[in-house]
N, C-alpha and C positions, 0 to 999 in steps of 0.2 A: 504494500500500500504506500502511496506517495503522499508527501506533504506538498501541496501547491502553494506557491508564493503569491500573496496578494495583500492589499492594504486592509488592516483590521478596521472595524467601524461600529457605530450606532448611536441613536439619539434618545434622550430620556423624555423629550417633550415632542409630542406630535399633534398635528392639527385636529385629530379626532380623539383628543384626550378624554372626552366625556362619553366615549363609546362604552356601553355596558359590557360586563364580563359575559362570556358565552359559556354554556355548560356542555354536558356530555351529549346532548342531542346532535351537536355538530361534529364533535371530534371523538367522542368516547371518553368517559371518565370512570375511574375505578377507585374504590377505597380499599385500604389494606387491613388485613387482620394478622399478617405475619409480623413478628416483632423485630426481625433482623434478616439480613441476607442469608439464605439457606445454601450452604456450600456442600451439601451432601452429594450433589452431582452437578455437572454443567447445566443440565436441563432445569434442575431446581433453582440454580442461581438465577436464570432468566425468568422463570416463573415467579419467584419471590420478588424480583425487581419490579415486574409488571403487575404484581398482586393478582396472579391468575393461577387457577388449579390446572389448566390445560392451555397450551400455546396454540392450539388449533384455531380458535377464534381470532387470536391476534394476527396470525399469518393470513387468515382468510379475509379479515375485515380491515386491518390497519397497515400491515407491512407493505411498503411501497405505494400505499394508497392515501392514508389520512392519519392525523395525529392521534395519540392516546395520552391522556393526562391521568396520573395516579396521585390522588389526594390522600395522604396517609393519616395525617393528624398525629404523627409520631416523629418528633424531631431527632430521636436517638436511633432511628432505623439504620442509618449507615455507620453507626458506631464511630470508630476512630479512622475512617477511611482516608480523609485528608482534611487539613485545616490551614488557616492562615499561619498559625504557629508552626506547622510543619514546613510551610514554604519559607518562613523566616529562618528556621533551623537549617534548611538546605542551603540557603544563601550564605549563612555563616560558615558552614562546614565545607561546601563544595565550590568548585570554580564554575559558576553559572555565567554563560556568555550571552550577550545581546544577540538577538535574531536566531542564533543556532538553538539556544535553550529557552529563551524568553523574549517576548515582544511587548513593548510598552507603547501606549498611545493615549491621546486625549481627544474625545469627541465632543464637540459643542456646536450648536446652531447649524447642524447639518454638515460640518466640516471635520475631517480627521487630521489630527496633527501627530505624526510619528515622533516618538521620543527616544528611539533607539540610538545608542551611541556605539562606540567600539570598546572591546574589552569586557571586563567582568561587571556583572550587575551586583549592586549592594543594596542594603536595606533602605537607604535614603531615596534610591530611585523608585522603589515600589510604593513608598509612603507619600509621594508627592500628591498634592491636592488634585482631585479630578482624574487621576490616572486609572486606566484600565490595563490589567496585566493578563497576559496569556503565557502560561508555563507549560512547555511541551513535555509530554511523557513523564509524569510524576511517578509512574511505576518503576522507574530506574532507581528511585530513592526511598519509596514507601512500600513496605511489604504488602500492606493491605490492598493497595491498588494493583500491585503485581498479581496477587492472588485472584482478584476479581477479573482482570483482563485475561489472564491465562485460562480461566474457566470459560470465559466468553469466546476466546479464540478456539477452544476445543469444541464448543457447541456449534459455532458458525463455520468451522473449518475455513476461516478467513482471518486475515490480520485485523486486529482491533487496536485502535489508537486511543489516546486520552490527552486532553488538555485541561488544565485547571485555570479557570478565569476568576480573577479578583477585581471587583469594582471598588476602588477606594472611595471614602466620603467625598462627595462633590462630583463623582464620575457620572457621566450620562450614558455609560454603557458602550454599545457597539452600533455601527450604522446598519441599516437594513441590507441584507445580502442573502445568498443561498449557497449551499454546499452540494458537492457531488457524492455525499456520504449519508448513509442511514445513521441517525443521531439519537442518542439517549442523553438527556440532561438530568443530572442528579444534583438537586439543590442541597448544599451542605451547611452554609451559614448565611444569615441575612435573608432578605426577601427580594425577589426579582419578578418584574412583570414581563411576560412574554407575549408579544403580538406576532401572529402568524398570518401570512398572506398567501393567496393562491399562487402556484408556481407559474413562472413565465415560460418555462419549458418543463415538460414532464420527464422525470428521471434523467436529469442532465449528466453528461460525462465530465463537465468542467465546472468549477466553482465560479461564482460571479465576482465582479469588483463591487465596491460600495454602490448602493442604489439610492436614488432619491425617493422620498416618500410620495412625491407627486407622480411618480412613474409606476407605482405598485398598487394603487387603488386603496379600497377599504380593507381593514383587517378582517379575516374570516374567523379567527379565533383569538381569544385573550385569556390568559391564565396568570393568576398571582401565585407564584411558587414560594413555599416556605420550606425550612429544613425538613428533610425526609421525603419530600415530594419528588416525582419523576415525570418527565415529559419526553415522549418519543415523537419524532416527526421524520417523514421520508425525505430523501434527497430531492432537491428542487423547491421545497417549501421555502418561501422567503421568511426569515426570522428577524426579530427586532427586540433584543433584550435590554431592559433598562432597570436600574435599581428603584425600588419603591420608596425607600427612605434614603435620601441623599446625605443624611448625617451619619449613616452607618455603612460599614463595608458589607459587601455581599460576595459569596464564593460559591461557584458551582463547578461540577466536573462534566465536561462534554466527552462522551464515549462514542466513538465513530467507527463504522465498519462498511464493508461492501464497496470499496472503491475499486473501479475497473474489474468488477466481478460479475459482469453481465453476460448474456448469451452472445452478444456481439464480440466481447473480448475473448470468449472461449472459441468462437467460430474463427476469429482471426488466426489463432494458433492452429486450429484443426484444418482450415482450408490451405494454409501455407504448407503444412505437412502433406496434405492430400495432393497438391500440385507436384511436390517433389516426388512422391510415390508414383503418380501418374506418368511423369516424365521418365522415370526409371523403367516402367513396365509397358508403356504403350507408345508406339512410334508416332501416333497421330499428334501427340503433344510435343513431339520433337521436330515435326516438320516446320520448315521455314514459312514466314509470312509472305504473302504475295509481293513480288518484286516491285509492282507499281501501286502499292497500297496508298501512297500519298496522293494519288490522283483521284481516289474515290472515297477516302476516309479522312475524317478530321472535322472539327466543329465548323470551320468556314465552309468546307465542302458540303456539309449537311445542310446548312442554311441556304446555300445556293440551290441545291437540288430541290429542297422543299418549296422554295420560292418559284422555281421553274415549273414544278408540278402543279402549282395553283392555276397556271395558264393553259394546261392541257385539257382537251376535251376528252370524253370517255373513250372515243375511238383511238386517240393517240396514246392514252394511258394504257389501253388494252394491249398495245403493241409492245410496251415495255414489260416483258414477262420476267418474273423473278430469276429464271435461269439465265437470262441475258443481262441481269443487273449485278455487277460485281459487288456492289454494296450489300445487296440482299444476300448474296451467296456468302459473303464474309460474316454477316451477323448470324446467319443460319448455322454456319460452321462453328462460330463461337458458342452459340447456344447449345449445340450438340456436345462440345467439349465440357462446358459447364455442367451439363446434366451428367456427363460421364464421371465427374469428380465424386459423385455420390458413392460410387463403387470403391473409391480409394480413401474415403473418410474413415478415420479411426477415432471416435470421440473418447474412447478410453485413454488413448495416448495424450489427447489434448488435456484431459482432466489430470493425468499423471504429471504433465508439465506444470499445471496450475499448482498441484500439491507440492512439487519440488520447490517452487517459489515460496509457497506458504511455509513449508518446513524450514527453509533457509532463513526466514525472517521472523518467525514467531518467537514468543517468550519461551524460555526453558521451563520445565516443571517447577511448580512452586516449591521452594526449599530443596528440591532435588532429593527428597527423602524416599526410600523404598516404602512400599505400602505396608509391609509387614516384616517384623523381625530385623535382625542385623545382617549386614552384608559381610560374607566371609571373603578372605583374601585368596582362597583357592578356587579355581574354576570348577564347574560341575563335572561329575562323573556319572557313569551309567546308573548307579544306585541312588542318584539324587532326583528330586522333582524340581522342575523349573517353571517359571512363568515370567512374562514381561513385567519389569519393575514400573514402567510408565507407559502403559499400552496406548494412551492417547497421543503419545509422542513418537510412535513407531508406525511405519507404513511399509508394506511389502508390495512390490510391483514387478512386472516383467519388463526387462529392457532389451535393447539390441544395440549394435555398434553405432547405428545412426543417431542414437540419443546423445552421444557425446558427453556423458555424465562422468565427472571425476569420481573415482571410487577406490576403495582398498580391496585388492584381490586376495583370494585364498587359493593358492595353487596346490596341486596334488602332492608335490614334493614338500611344500611347506606344511601340509596337513600331517605328514609323517613326522616332521620335526616337532610340530605342536604336540603330537601324541606323546613323543619322548619327553618333552618338557613337562607334560601333565603327570607322567609317571614319576618324575623327579620331585614334583611339587606336592603330590598327593600326601595327605597326612599332616601337612604343616599346620593347617587349621587356624591360621591367625585371623583375627577380626580387624577390619578396617575401622578407623575412627571417623566419625562424621565431622565435616567442617563446621566450625562454629559460625553463628550468625554474625559475630564481629568480624570474622575472616571474610565472609561474603561482602560486608560493607566496605572493608578495606580494599577488596578486589575491585569493587565498583568505583572507588575513588581512583585507583590506579588506572582502570579503564578510561575513566573520564579524562584524566590528565593526558593520557597517551592518544586518545581518540579524537581530539579537537581538530576541526578543520575550519579554515577561513572561508567565509562566504560573503557575497556582495548583495544578498537578498535585501530588498528595501521594503518588504511588505509583510503582512501577517502570514505566517507559514501555515499551510494546511498539510495534509498527510504526505510524508515522504515515503519512498519505498522502505519497507522494513529492512534495513541494511546495517551491516557492520561497518564501522569506520576504519580508516587506514591503520591507525596505531595498534600496537599489540602490547598488552601488559605481560608481566612475568608469568602469570598463570597461563595465559594463552600460549606463550612461547614454550613453557614446560609441556603443555598439552601437545603442541605440534612435535616437540622433540620425542615425546612418548610415542606418538603415532609413527614417526620416522623409525624409531627403534622397533616398533611392531612390524613395520614393513620389512625391515632388515631380517628379522627373525621369522616372521610368519606370513609374508606375502609381499607382493610388489604391485606398484601402480603403473608399471610399464606393460604395454600390450604384449611385448615379446616374452614376458615372464608370466603371462596370464595362465590360468588353470586350463586343464583339458576339459572342454565342454562337450565332448562326445558328439552324438548325433544332433544335439540342439543347435549346432552351428553358431549363428550370431546372437542367439537369444541367451539371456542369463537372468538371474534373480537379483533384484536390488532391494536392500533394506534401507529406507530413509529414516533418519531420526533427528530430533531436535533437543535431545537430552543435554548436549553440551553447548547449546546456544548461549550467547552473552546477554544477560538481562540489561547490562549497562548501555548497550548500543541498540536496544529495541527501537525501531522506527527512526533512527537517528543518523543513518549514513548508508554507504554502499554495502551490499550483502556479500558475505563469503558464500561459496557454493554450498548447497545442502549437504550435510554430513551423510555419506552414503557408503554402505558396504555392498560388495558384489560377490555373488556365489555362482557356482555352476547351476545350470537349469535343473539338473537332477535333484537339487536341494528343495525344489518347489513343495513337494508333499510335506517334508519335515517342517519347513517354515510355516506352512498353513496349519500344521498341527499346533505349533506354538502360538499362532496368532488367532486361530479360529474361535476358541473359547478363552478369552483373555483373563477371565477371573479364576480359572481352574489351573491347578498345577499339572504338569505333564511329566511323566517319567522319561528321563533321558533315554533309557534303553528301549522305549517304545517308538522313538522317532524313526521314520522310514528311510534309514540310511545305514550303510555298513558302519560298524563300530568306529573305525578310524575317522570316517567322515562326520559322523554325528558328534563325536567329541570335538573335532575341529570346529564344527559349526557353533556349538554352544560355548566353546572357549572364546571364539571371536565375538559373539554377542555379549558374553560376559566381560571381556576386556574393554568393550566400549560402553559398559555401564547399563546394558539393556535388560539384564536378567536379575531375578532374585531366586534364591534356592530354599527348598524345604528338604531337610535331611530325610 
């Protein structure tokens, strides 16, 4: 998901200030009985946020269609999710930079004044009178936000971003505008009035610049949001948030998703691949264009022919048969080729490509803790039971050489070496110690200092691709060195050293995972390739055994592979932190 750059904005005073509040008849309004966010499952997270027992009605009636307002009457619903004190604490402890991490503006009388400087943001900047603050991705620093976004990413199987907005006393909010994102507003502190307007374009692909109130008509909905409330609105809805009490600050969290996640985006990938496959297998797609194409095709040619045709009588037009018209023959041939692409479409591959991008940029598992028990230092053996430690962060797919996916290979020779290593290690039984929460915070600080990039953006940033930044902290370097060591001992990433794939030819099994993704760079820079393990195609059944019923433990000895290969498989998954063991 990308952050688009554009000027932030909004006004607290509008010409229709006396317009009365509109209720659930227009947008849908819900009251809450749940006391706090239910983290028992990703689905329950969303259901509790929306105060619904079932999400079916929400997706049928509201998703991509119309707003939903949840009036809870429970200011403590979000708990310690995020606060102004949290923001101030981050500014004191971390190097927060203008534009990259935070944008400041002042909106008054329909005009936006950008207050961004260069360098580091400090407390005096955000406490200036009338300032509106946008803080990008607080999940990098606040565990509670990390936990929430990671659950929502799991549910939507799509990147989920967050921005914390603070309107200081005297602020007039943001200018009217619309986004290309599905948005959930969580009111955390103070009170905010939200005016929503009908979309200028339904489900747009791009965000708007600041809009004038005179250009967007009358508000279709108005909501006064208090702490604990939630507002959902689809992409394209024009929104206009303003503080209700200009003497008090207000803070809300904007959670956004589904950027560039449309049918059109998926088809762009699918059709591109279909054309490549068609050209490989069908000579009709490789034939050259007509040598005189410029004489009968082109926008200028088309206009001339259409104009000339208007002066033909029926008898003259009858003489110009399609078979004699090179333009008609050309368009008929193109139509035939386009229809033929259907036979080369592979929507599964297109979705696999989307999932690779998602896994490359999503948040790692919250706290990275196994679901049960302690993690042993010794890889699993035949008499152990295993299951995925973070099943939502692992995906198995079938790849081929045309995918061009970087991966760690497991060769047949390496599998033999791995088996010998296992024999040497068996019985050591040491237990790994968990990284402390303080260590995680220290790593985040290191990531932050090393991952900074200079930017010349001059506007309010919207969603950037969920990407890793250029810098590498010590933890990442150690991880890479560890991977290199594994490649030396147990595999190679060179095609010449790849495993024997037998009759499967170019096809192989890929295991994608996001277990080692960097929380500190979530949605903040360029992504590294998705973490990917590659295995011979004959491992397919064994991998499906492990992933089919992810809540049940599977006996290693029951995996449908010869002993040497199944031990190599589970060792590789274990080495990358993807398994937990039951003795």
